[in-house]
C-alpha positions as a Markdown table, in Angstrom:
| # | Residue | x | y | z |
|---|---|---|---|---|
| 1 | Unk | 0.1 | 0.0 | 0.0 |
| 2 | Unk | 1.4 | 3.2 | -1.0 |
| 3 | Unk | 1.6 | 6.1 | 1.6 |
| 4 | Unk | 2.0 | 9.8 | 1.0 |
| 5 | Unk | 1.8 | 12.5 | 3.7 |
| 6 | Unk | 2.2 | 16.1 | 3.6 |
| 7 | Unk | 3.9 | 17.6 | 6.6 |
| 8 | Unk | 3.7 | 21.1 | 7.5 |
| 9 | Unk | 5.2 | 23.2 | 10.4 |
| 10 | Unk | 2.3 | 25.0 | 12.1 |
| 11 | Unk | 3.9 | 27.0 | 14.9 |
| 12 | Unk | 7.2 | 27.5 | 16.9 |
| 13 | Unk | 7.2 | 28.5 | 20.4 |
| 14 | Unk | 10.5 | 28.5 | 22.5 |
| 15 | Unk | 12.0 | 25.0 | 22.2 |
| 16 | Unk | 8.8 | 23.4 | 20.6 |
| 17 | Unk | 7.9 | 23.2 | 17.0 |
| 18 | Unk | 4.4 | 22.0 | 15.9 |
| 19 | Unk | 3.8 | 19.8 | 12.8 |
| 20 | Unk | 0.6 | 18.9 | 11.1 |
| 21 | Unk | 0.6 | 15.8 | 8.9 |
| 22 | Unk | -2.2 | 15.2 | 6.3 |
| 23 | Unk | -3.0 | 12.3 | 4.1 |
| 24 | Unk | -4.1 | 12.4 | 0.7 |
| 25 | Unk | -7.9 | 12.1 | 1.6 |
| 26 | Unk | -7.4 | 15.0 | 4.1 |
| 27 | Unk | -7.2 | 13.2 | 7.3 |
| 28 | Unk | -4.9 | 15.1 | 9.8 |
| 29 | Unk | -2.9 | 14.5 | 12.7 |
| 30 | Unk | -0.5 | 16.5 | 14.8 |
| 31 | Unk | 2.9 | 16.4 | 16.9 |
| 32 | Unk | 5.4 | 18.5 | 18.5 |
| 33 | Unk | 9.2 | 18.2 | 18.3 |
| 34 | Unk | 11.5 | 19.7 | 21.1 |
| 35 | Unk | 14.2 | 21.6 | 19.2 |
| 36 | Unk | 16.9 | 20.9 | 21.9 |
| 37 | Unk | 16.3 | 17.0 | 22.4 |
| 38 | Unk | 14.4 | 15.8 | 19.4 |
| 39 | Unk | 11.8 | 14.3 | 21.6 |
| 40 | Unk | 8.5 | 14.0 | 19.5 |
| 41 | Unk | 5.1 | 14.5 | 21.4 |
| 42 | Unk | 2.0 | 13.2 | 20.0 |
| 43 | Unk | -0.7 | 15.6 | 20.0 |
| 44 | Unk | -3.6 | 14.0 | 17.8 |
| 45 | Unk | -3.7 | 11.0 | 15.3 |
| 46 | Unk | -5.4 | 11.4 | 12.0 |
| 47 | Unk | -8.9 | 10.2 | 11.8 |
| 48 | Unk | -9.2 | 6.4 | 11.7 |
| 49 | Unk | -5.6 | 6.0 | 12.7 |
| 50 | Unk | -5.6 | 3.2 | 15.4 |
| 51 | Unk | -2.1 | 1.8 | 15.2 |
| 52 | Unk | 0.0 | 5.2 | 14.8 |
| 53 | Unk | 1.4 | 4.0 | 11.4 |
| 54 | Unk | 0.9 | 7.4 | 9.8 |
| 55 | Unk | 2.1 | 9.3 | 12.8 |
| 56 | Unk | 5.3 | 7.2 | 13.0 |
| 57 | Unk | 6.1 | 8.0 | 9.4 |
| 58 | Unk | 5.7 | 11.6 | 9.8 |
| 59 | Unk | 7.6 | 11.5 | 13.0 |
| 60 | Unk | 10.5 | 9.7 | 11.4 |
| 61 | Unk | 10.7 | 12.2 | 8.6 |
| 62 | Unk | 10.8 | 15.1 | 10.8 |
| 63 | Unk | 13.3 | 13.3 | 13.2 |
| 64 | Unk | 15.5 | 12.7 | 10.2 |
| 65 | Unk | 15.6 | 16.4 | 9.3 |
| 66 | Unk | 16.1 | 17.3 | 12.9 |
| 67 | Unk | 19.4 | 15.1 | 12.8 |
| 68 | Unk | 20.6 | 16.9 | 9.7 |
| 69 | Unk | 20.1 | 20.3 | 11.7 |
| 70 | Unk | 16.8 | 21.6 | 10.2 |
| 71 | Unk | 13.2 | 21.6 | 10.9 |
| 72 | Unk | 11.6 | 22.5 | 7.6 |
| 73 | Unk | 8.5 | 24.4 | 6.8 |
| 74 | Unk | 7.2 | 21.7 | 4.8 |
| 75 | Unk | 8.1 | 18.1 | 3.8 |
| 76 | Unk | 6.7 | 14.9 | 2.9 |
| 77 | Unk | 6.6 | 11.2 | 3.5 |
| 78 | Unk | 6.2 | 9.0 | 0.5 |
| 79 | Unk | 6.7 | 5.0 | 0.2 |
């Protein structure tokens, strides 16, 4: 099954950056990342997402960017 997620920064306050991830059928979830530690904090799963598989993909992509020293305004996950 192919997966595509749009990932967008929604806000930045102090050490916390908030992201929204959106599926191709417009289901949305949200999470934060700590700019200092890289810790990911789930805020909301996308509708119908019971096993966190979409959240984990979006979080993995942002963690990869974090390790490269960036927290982009937008990115995506495609598989």
